[in-house]
N, C-alpha and C positions, 0 to 999 in steps of 0.2 A: 792767606787769611780767609777764614770761612765766613760767608755772609748768608743771610736768609732773605728771600723775597717771598712775600705772602700775597695771596689773592683771595677772593671771596669764595671760590669754588674749590672742589677737591681735585687732587691730582688724577691723571689718567689711570694710574695703578689702582687708586681707590675707586674710581669710576668703574673699572673692570670688575673689582671685587663686589661691587653693588649690583651691577647689571652690565654684561659685556656689550649690549646694544645701545646703552644710553651714554651720551657724552654731554659735556657742558661747554659753554663758550669760554669760560675762564678756568684756569688751572692753578692749584697751589704748588709752588715750586720751593723745595727745600734745597739750600745751597750745597753744592759739592765742589770738589776741586775741579778745575778746568780740565775736562777729559780730552780736549783737542791736543794738549801737549803730550798725551800718551798714545796717540793714534799710531797704528802700525806704519812704519816707513815703507816707501815703495821698494819692492824686491828687485834685486839685480840678479836675474836668473843666469846670466853668463858667468858671474863670479861664484854664485853658490852651487851651480851645477844641478839645480833641482829639475826634476822631470816636469816639463811644461805641459804634459798631458794630464796632470792632476787637476781636476776641476776647481778645487779651492785655490791652488796657486794661479791658475789661469784667471780666476775671478779677481784675485788680489792684484794681479798684474794689470788687469783692465781698469779697475777702479783707481789705481795709482796714477792714471793718466789725467784724472779730473783735478783741476787746480783747487786749492783752498781759497776761501773768501776772506777778505778783510772785514773788520767790523762795520765800516760805512757801507761797503758794497752789500754785505748781508742785510743790513737794515733797509737799504733801498729796494732790494729784491723782495724782501718780505712785505714791504708796503705795496709793491706792485701786485703781489699775489692777493693780498687782502682787499685792496681797493679796486683792482681791475681784473682779477682772475687771470693774470698773465701766466700762460703755460710755460713759456720759455724761462721766466723767472723761477717758477716752481721747479722746473727741471734742474736749473743750476743750483738751487738750494738743496735738492735731494742728492744730486750727484756729488756735491762737495762734502756731504756728510755720510757717504757710504762707508768710509773707514770707521766712523763712530759706531755704526751698526755691527761691523765685524768685531770690534773690541768688546762690545757688550755681549754679543753672541758667544765669544770665546769664554767670557766669564760664566755664562750659563752652561757651556759645554761640559764643565767639570761635573755637573749634576746630570746632564742629559746623556752623555756618553754615546751618542749616535751621530748621524750625519749633521755636521755643523752647518752645512749649506741650507738645511731646512730652517734652522733658527735664523740664519741671515735673511732668508726669504721673508719670513714672518716679520723680522725686525724692519725690513725695508717697507713693508706695508704700514707698520707703525710710524715710520719716518714720513711717509707720504701723508698720513693722517695728521701728523704734527704740523706739516707745512700748511695744511688747510686751516688748522685751528689757531695757528700762532698769531699773536698780536704784538708787533714790534714796539708799539707805544708803551708797553708795560715796563720797559727797561730791563728785560731779561735776555740773556744771551740765548740764541736759538739752540745751541748744543745742550744747554741745561734742560730746556723745555722738551726737546725731542727725545732725550734719554728716557724720560718717563713713558712716553708713548711706545718707544721701541721695546722697553722692558715689559710693558703691559701686554703687547702682542706676542712677544716671545713666551712669556709666562702662560698666556692662554693656550698657545700651541702645545707647550710641554704638558699642561694639565689635560688637554684633550687627547693627547697621544701617549701619556705615561703608561696607561694600560689599555687593553682593547675595550674594557668597560670604563667609562668615565669615572674618575674618583672625586671630582668636585662639581656638584650640580647646584648646591645652595650657597647662599652668601657666606654662611659660617664655614662651610667646607672649603670654599675658595680662599678665605682668609687663612684657614689652618694649613692648607697646602703650601701657601707661600711663607707663612710665619712660624710653623711648628718647629722645624729643625733649626731655624735661625734663633728662635727664642731658647731652645734647649742648649745650643752652643753658647749663647750669651751667658746663661746661668752657670754653665760648666766652667767658663773662663773666670767667673767670680768665685769659684770654689764650691759651688753647690752641686749636689746630685739631684737634678730636677725630678720631682715626682709628678704624678698626674694632677694632683691637687694644686701644686705650685704652677704648673703650666696652665691649668685652667684659670687660676686667678690672674696670672700675668696677661693672658690673651683674652680674658673676659668672655670665655665660653664655658659650656658645661663639661664636666669630666667625661660624660658619655661621648661627647663629640670628639674629645681628645683620643679616647680609646678607639673609637670607630675609625678616625683618620689614620692612627698608627697601624691598625689592622689593614686598612686599604693600601697604605704605602709599603708595608712589609709583605703582604700576600701576593700570590701570583694568580693569573687568570686560569680557570679550570674549564675544560670542555665538558659540556653536558652530554655529549654523544660518545665519549670514550668508555669502553667497557670497564667495569669495576675490577675484573680479574681475568686471567687467561682462560679459566675454565667457565666463565660466566658471560652470557650475552647481555646481561642487564647493564643499563647505563644510569648515570645520575638523574637524567631527566625522567626515568621511569618512577623515581621515588618522590617527585615533586607533586604537590596537590594540584588537581585540575582547577583551572580558572573558571570553567563553566559550571552551572548548577548540576548537582548530582541527579540521578534518575528518580530518587525518592522525592526531592524537592520539585522536580518537574511534574511528577504525577500529582503531588499535593496541590500545586498551583492550578493545574488543569481541573481538578475536582472542585476547588474553591470557586474558580471562574464559572463552572457549569452551574453550581448552586446559586451564585449571585445572579446570573442571567435568568435562571428559572424564577427566582423570587421577585426580581424586578419586573418581569413580564406579568406576574400575578398582581402587582400593585398598580399597574398602569391604569386600569379602569377606574380606580378610586382617586385619581389625580385630576386637577382642573386643567383647562387647555394651556394656561401659562406654565403650569408645573410640568406638563408633558413636553411642552416645547423646550423648557430649560433642561429637562432630563435628556432629551434626544439630541439637542443641538448645542448643549454646553457641557453637561456633566459626562455624557457617554461619547461625545463626538471626538474624532481624531483631530478635527479642526474646529475647536469650540468658538462660538460667537462671543463677542465681548458684551459686558453689561450695557454699554451704550447702544450697541446694535439691537439687542433684544428690547431695550427700553423704547427705541425709536419705532420698532415694529408695533408695539402696543400703545404708544403714546404715553409712557410713564417714565419716571426718572430712574437714573442708575441706582439710587439708593433704594427705591421701591423694588427694583429687580433683585438687588442683593438681599432684601428681606424675604422675598419669595423663595429665592434659592436657599437661604438659611433654613426656612421652614420646610422646604422639600427635603433637604438633607436630614433634618430631624425625623421626618416621617419615614425615610428610607431606613435609618438606623434602628428606629423603633420596630418597624416591620421585620427587618432582617434578624434582629436579636430575639424576636418571638418565634420565628420560623426556622432558624438555623441554630443548632446546638453549638455552644462554645463560640458564638459569633464574636468577632473582634473588629473594631472600626479600622484597624490597620489593613484589613483585607481590601477595603475599598481603595485606600491609598496605593496598595501594592498592585492592584489589578485594574486601576483606573485607566 
């Protein structure tokens, strides 16, 4: 029978999709069949004749030595971890559910198609996280709760290592990575040929996000340093635009700065003492004084200093617009 247990907070998988570093003290648990009944049985290597040097088989043999826990014992251990931070109780909870991690990792292995021990390792981290966050008073079986954390950590590992360049960095991309193929298969089983618009509507994301994720999942990483042809030494990186300003922009900025400095020097004699102080110690300074500091120096309020500063900026713009052809106030912001 399928049951549903609800909490006020989101599940760990949803927490990961929102922000991998943020967790909540409560977790929403959707009921699934009891996975403990489907855990891998201990292997008899003498009967099967399997090579015991295989790291996976060795690991399975080792974790099969840890006993399973009864419901009452599991509840008591979870309370000790929550109330007392008992490390021995935490170890027993973790070790008794290592088979659950293996089962979940094997399910993900069909998509990962690489070393399953990497997934098991990440799943074990999620299992330890679940032990720290689990509240036995909620009436939820620990294996249900731990499964979400295990899946969340395995999913994060797969996403970070699917390509050399990460394919999911935003919330929408993380959701799509996990749900895109699943939603497409669901629609296909219902007899639909899912289009981009249908997937967009079902997943509540834009069509451009769907297309971008499909390209990321189907494309391969390309090296920027590989030659474009056998007879050419040019590489892809040679055709990328430079991130630094061009020589023309640098020369233009230098010329504008020189003109501004020259005209500011010429207006200094026409400024009052307070205006010159504001110009030198606030507007042009690399470590500008605050309005409060300047006000305390002259025994005036911050508002009065702000008014003087506003009047000074008006004088500067008026003077510069008269002396520099095609003057723009953006020059001051750009070269401040």
